[in-house]
C-alpha positions as CSV (number, residue, x, y, z in Angstrom):
1,M,90.5,70.5,163.0
2,A,91.6,74.1,163.7
3,N,87.9,76.4,164.8
4,I,88.7,79.8,163.2
5,L,87.1,83.1,164.0
6,I,86.3,85.8,161.0
7,V,85.9,89.0,162.7
8,D,84.5,91.8,160.2
9,D,81.7,94.0,159.4
10,E,82.1,93.4,155.6
11,P,79.7,90.5,155.0
12,R,81.1,89.8,151.9
13,I,85.1,89.5,153.4
14,R,83.8,87.5,155.5
15,E,81.6,85.6,153.2
16,L,85.1,85.1,151.0
17,I,87.2,83.9,154.0
18,R,84.6,81.3,155.2
19,A,84.2,79.7,152.1
20,H,88.7,79.1,151.3
21,L,88.9,78.2,155.4
22,L,86.0,75.9,154.7
23,H,87.2,74.1,151.8
24,G,91.1,74.4,153.7
25,G,89.7,71.9,156.4
26,F,89.2,74.7,158.6
27,T,86.2,75.2,161.0
28,C,84.6,78.9,161.0
29,E,82.2,81.3,163.0
30,E,82.0,85.2,162.3
31,A,81.8,88.3,163.9
32,T,80.9,91.4,163.4
33,D,83.3,93.9,165.5
34,G,85.6,93.5,168.5
35,S,82.8,93.1,171.1
36,A,80.6,90.6,169.4
37,A,84.9,88.8,168.7
38,L,85.7,89.5,172.5
39,A,82.2,87.7,173.7
40,Q,82.6,84.6,171.4
41,L,86.1,83.8,172.7
42,G,85.4,84.8,176.0
43,R,83.5,80.6,175.9
44,G,86.7,79.5,174.4
45,G,86.8,76.7,171.7
46,F,89.3,79.3,169.0
47,D,92.4,78.4,167.4
48,L,92.8,81.2,165.8
49,V,91.3,84.9,164.6
50,I,91.3,86.9,161.7
51,L,91.0,90.5,162.9
52,D,89.9,93.5,160.8
53,I,91.5,97.1,162.2
54,M,88.3,99.1,160.8
55,M,84.8,97.8,161.9
56,P,82.5,100.0,164.0
57,F,81.6,100.2,167.9
58,M,85.1,98.3,168.0
59,D,87.9,98.5,165.7
60,G,90.2,95.3,165.8
61,M,93.3,97.1,167.4
62,T,91.1,98.1,170.4
63,C,89.9,94.2,170.5
64,L,93.3,93.1,170.0
65,R,94.6,94.8,173.2
66,E,91.7,94.0,174.9
67,M,92.2,90.2,174.4
68,R,96.3,90.5,175.4
69,A,94.8,92.3,178.6
70,R,92.5,89.8,179.9
71,G,95.3,87.4,179.3
72,M,93.5,85.3,175.7
73,T,96.9,84.1,173.8
74,T,94.7,82.8,170.7
75,P,96.7,83.7,168.0
76,V,95.4,87.1,165.8
77,I,96.0,87.7,161.7
78,M,95.4,91.2,161.8
79,L,93.3,92.3,158.4
80,T,93.5,95.6,157.2
81,A,93.5,98.0,154.4
82,R,96.2,100.2,156.0
83,G,99.5,99.3,154.2
84,E,101.7,101.4,156.0
85,E,104.9,100.5,158.0
86,Y,103.5,102.2,161.4
87,D,100.3,100.1,161.3
88,K,101.9,97.0,160.6
89,L,104.4,97.7,163.6
90,A,101.3,98.7,165.9
91,G,99.1,95.4,165.6
92,L,102.3,93.4,166.0
93,E,103.7,95.4,169.0
94,S,100.1,95.0,170.6
95,G,100.3,91.2,170.2
96,A,98.9,90.2,166.4
97,D,100.8,87.3,165.7
98,D,101.0,88.0,161.4
99,Y,99.4,90.6,159.3
100,V,97.8,91.0,156.1
101,V,96.9,93.6,154.1
102,K,93.8,94.4,152.1
103,P,93.2,93.6,148.7
104,F,94.4,89.8,149.8
105,S,94.6,87.0,148.1
106,P,92.7,84.3,149.8
107,R,94.9,81.7,149.4
108,E,97.8,83.6,150.8
109,L,95.2,84.2,154.1
110,V,94.4,80.3,153.9
111,A,98.5,79.7,153.4
112,R,99.7,82.1,157.0
113,V,96.7,80.4,158.9
114,R,98.6,77.3,158.2
115,A,101.9,78.6,159.2
116,V,101.0,80.4,161.7
117,L,98.8,77.3,163.3
118,S,101.8,75.4,162.5
119,R,103.7,77.4,165.1
120,T,100.6,77.8,167.9
121,L,98.6,74.8,168.2
122,P,100.1,71.7,170.2
123,K,102.0,69.0,168.1
124,T,100.7,65.4,168.1
125,A,103.3,62.4,169.5
126,D,101.7,59.6,167.3
127,S,98.3,59.0,165.3
128,S,96.9,58.4,168.1
129,G,96.0,62.4,168.9
130,A,98.2,62.6,171.9
131,L,99.0,65.7,173.2
132,V,102.2,67.2,173.9
133,F,103.9,70.8,175.7
134,D,107.1,70.3,176.0
135,R,108.0,67.8,179.3
136,L,104.0,66.8,179.7
137,T,102.1,64.3,177.1
138,I,98.1,63.9,177.2
139,D,97.2,60.7,175.2
140,T,93.3,61.1,175.3
141,A,92.9,57.6,173.5
142,S,94.8,55.9,176.0
143,H,93.8,58.1,179.0
144,S,96.8,58.5,180.4
145,V,99.4,61.2,181.3
146,R,102.7,61.2,181.1
147,V,105.8,64.1,182.7
148,D,109.4,63.5,181.7
149,G,108.2,60.2,180.3
150,A,106.7,58.8,183.6
151,E,103.2,57.9,183.6
152,V,101.6,60.2,186.4
153,S,98.4,58.4,187.9
154,L,95.2,61.1,187.9
155,T,91.5,60.4,189.0
156,P,89.0,60.5,186.2
157,K,88.1,63.5,186.9
158,E,91.4,65.5,187.4
159,F,91.8,64.0,183.7
160,D,89.0,65.5,182.4
161,L,90.0,68.8,184.0
162,L,93.4,69.0,182.3
163,V,91.9,68.2,179.0
164,F,89.8,71.1,178.8
165,L,92.0,73.4,180.2
166,A,94.7,72.0,177.7
167,G,92.4,72.2,174.9
168,N,91.2,76.1,175.8
169,R,95.4,76.9,175.7
170,G,96.1,80.3,176.7
171,L,92.5,81.4,177.5
172,A,91.7,82.3,180.8
173,L,88.9,80.2,182.0
174,S,86.4,80.8,184.6
175,R,85.9,78.9,187.7
176,E,82.0,78.8,186.6
177,K,83.2,77.6,182.9
178,I,85.0,75.1,184.3
179,L,82.1,73.5,186.8
180,Q,79.8,73.7,183.6
181,K,82.0,72.0,181.5
182,V,84.1,69.6,183.6
183,W,81.6,68.6,186.1
184,N,78.2,69.1,183.4
185,Y,76.2,71.6,183.2
186,D,73.6,70.6,185.3
187,Y,76.2,70.6,188.7
188,F,75.6,73.2,190.7
189,G,78.9,73.3,192.7
190,E,81.3,76.2,194.6
191,D,84.2,77.5,193.6
192,R,86.3,75.8,195.8
193,T,85.1,72.5,194.0
194,V,87.8,73.8,191.0
195,D,90.6,74.9,193.4
196,T,90.2,72.2,195.2
197,H,91.0,69.9,191.9
198,I,93.0,72.3,190.7
199,K,95.5,72.1,193.6
200,M,95.5,68.1,193.3
201,L,96.0,67.9,190.0
202,R,99.3,70.4,190.3
203,S,100.7,68.5,193.0
204,H,100.5,65.6,190.0
205,L,102.3,67.1,187.5
206,G,105.3,68.1,189.0
207,P,107.5,70.0,187.2
208,C,104.6,70.7,184.9
209,R,103.0,72.1,187.9
210,D,103.1,75.9,186.7
211,Y,101.5,74.7,183.3
212,I,98.3,76.2,185.4
213,V,98.5,79.9,185.5
214,T,96.1,81.3,188.3
215,V,94.3,84.2,186.8
216,W,93.5,86.5,189.7
217,G,90.0,87.9,190.0
218,I,89.2,84.9,186.7
219,G,89.9,81.3,187.1
220,Y,92.6,79.5,185.5
221,K,94.4,79.2,182.4
222,F,97.1,76.7,180.5
223,D,99.8,78.5,179.5
224,P,102.8,76.0,179.3
225,D,104.6,78.8,177.4
226,A,104.1,81.1,180.0
227,K,107.5,82.7,181.7
228,R,108.3,81.5,185.2
């Protein structure tokens, strides 16, 4: 079930979008401006953002540019009252995946959400829920990983680390956050704990090692589509 962040300063718009997304089988969270959205996105767990342009404090275009500058590749659908071609192009050139103009049809918006997610979410290989990223398959049901069809042997912690990274595809994750989520909140470790496990995980993944990207000054992100 995809989790979507709705960012709009108008409560009635957020309520309208939320109602239709919930009816469509999605889960939702809300933010009232770009700054709040960035804070929530920094915690991870979102598959798509519906982002209004005209907002106080931090407008949607600024938020989008900041997202991309921080390495956040979460898909974005821009939502705005503006309809001029220039504004559409500006949004798309800044990294938006789609553009919807107010007033809009909620059903059309949900359809666009599904279309964007179909292009960006990892596809399941079968009914078991295995995640397939080009040459890499992660099967959480059987607790197994395959590269080019060959099974890869990982320790339980390496497997948990890979699942956490892949589950936050495209999101830059700090070492602290990785420690909290993979080693649990009560673990008091050091950055080199994460670095050591990342190094070992990359060595096991072989030709897929570059799916785990180092984000200098922050930590790591899982990005199988990054340019090599």
